[in-house]
C-alpha positions as CSV (number, residue, x, y, z in Angstrom):
1,M,32.6,41.3,13.0
2,M,34.7,42.1,10.0
3,P,33.1,43.7,6.9
4,A,33.5,40.4,4.5
5,E,32.3,38.2,8.4
6,A,28.8,40.8,8.0
7,E,28.5,40.2,4.6
8,M,28.7,36.3,4.5
9,N,26.2,36.7,7.6
10,F,24.1,38.2,5.5
11,L,24.5,36.0,2.5
12,E,23.7,32.9,4.7
13,N,20.5,34.3,6.0
14,A,19.7,35.8,3.1
15,K,19.1,32.4,0.8
16,K,17.3,31.0,3.7
17,L,14.4,33.8,2.5
18,S,11.8,31.7,0.7
19,M,12.0,34.2,-2.3
20,Y,15.5,34.6,-2.3
21,G,16.7,33.6,-5.9
22,V,12.6,34.7,-7.7
23,D,12.5,35.9,-10.9
24,L,8.7,37.1,-10.2
25,H,6.8,38.9,-13.5
26,H,3.2,40.0,-13.5
27,A,0.7,37.5,-14.8
28,K,-3.3,37.0,-14.9
29,D,-4.7,33.6,-14.5
30,S,-7.6,32.3,-16.5
31,E,-9.7,34.0,-14.6
32,G,-7.6,37.0,-15.0
33,I,-7.2,37.5,-11.5
34,D,-3.3,38.7,-10.8
35,I,-0.8,36.7,-10.2
36,M,2.9,36.4,-10.3
37,L,4.9,33.6,-12.2
38,G,8.4,32.8,-10.2
39,V,11.8,30.9,-12.0
40,C,14.3,30.1,-10.0
41,S,16.7,27.6,-9.2
42,S,14.0,24.6,-8.1
43,G,11.6,25.5,-11.2
44,L,8.7,27.9,-11.7
45,L,6.3,28.7,-9.3
46,I,3.2,30.6,-8.9
47,Y,2.3,33.3,-6.5
48,R,-1.6,34.8,-6.0
49,D,-1.8,38.1,-3.6
50,R,2.1,37.0,-2.0
51,L,1.3,33.4,-1.2
52,R,3.4,30.5,-3.2
53,I,-0.7,28.4,-4.3
54,N,1.8,26.0,-7.4
55,R,4.8,24.8,-7.9
56,F,6.3,22.6,-10.7
57,A,10.2,21.5,-10.6
58,W,12.1,21.5,-13.6
59,P,12.4,18.1,-12.9
60,K,9.4,18.0,-13.8
61,I,8.6,20.2,-16.5
62,L,9.0,18.2,-19.8
63,K,8.5,21.1,-22.4
64,I,8.2,24.9,-21.8
65,S,7.5,26.4,-25.3
66,Y,5.3,29.1,-27.0
67,K,3.0,29.6,-29.8
68,R,2.0,33.5,-31.1
69,S,0.8,34.9,-27.6
70,N,0.1,31.6,-25.9
71,F,3.4,30.4,-23.3
72,Y,3.0,26.1,-22.5
73,I,5.0,24.0,-20.6
74,K,4.0,20.5,-20.3
75,I,4.8,18.8,-17.1
76,R,5.5,14.6,-16.0
77,P,2.2,12.4,-16.4
78,G,1.8,12.7,-12.5
79,E,-0.3,14.2,-9.5
80,N,-0.7,17.3,-11.5
81,A,-1.4,15.5,-15.4
82,D,-2.2,18.9,-17.0
83,S,0.0,20.9,-19.2
84,V,-0.4,24.9,-17.6
85,L,-0.6,27.5,-20.9
86,A,-0.2,31.6,-20.4
87,S,-0.2,34.2,-22.5
88,I,2.6,36.2,-23.0
89,T,2.9,40.2,-23.9
90,H,6.0,41.0,-24.5
91,I,9.5,39.0,-24.9
92,H,12.3,40.9,-23.6
93,R,14.9,40.7,-20.8
94,G,12.0,39.1,-18.2
95,A,8.9,37.6,-20.6
96,H,5.5,39.6,-18.9
97,V,3.6,37.0,-19.1
98,N,-0.6,38.6,-19.5
99,S,-2.6,35.0,-18.4
100,L,-1.8,31.4,-16.5
101,G,-4.9,28.5,-16.7
102,K,-5.0,24.9,-17.0
103,Y,-4.7,23.9,-20.7
């Protein structure tokens, strides 16, 4: 197998992995439990103990904003009509989120 073909096979397999393309940020939920906030091409993902516990697809997100140390995600009304609130501890390349819970 040629190196270019091997690289293409590797990339074809890698893109099928569940965490491919997910940019993870450390966070805590409203109870202080460590979680990860993932940002990817399909939306925002919430992980606890390496298991995805929630997903917010970009089409369902109306607005993302922050005020002081609070990070807000406004979700379209529907099955999950509540907004999500998170607290940002630092803003730099990849904002680190401190807490995440219902708003």
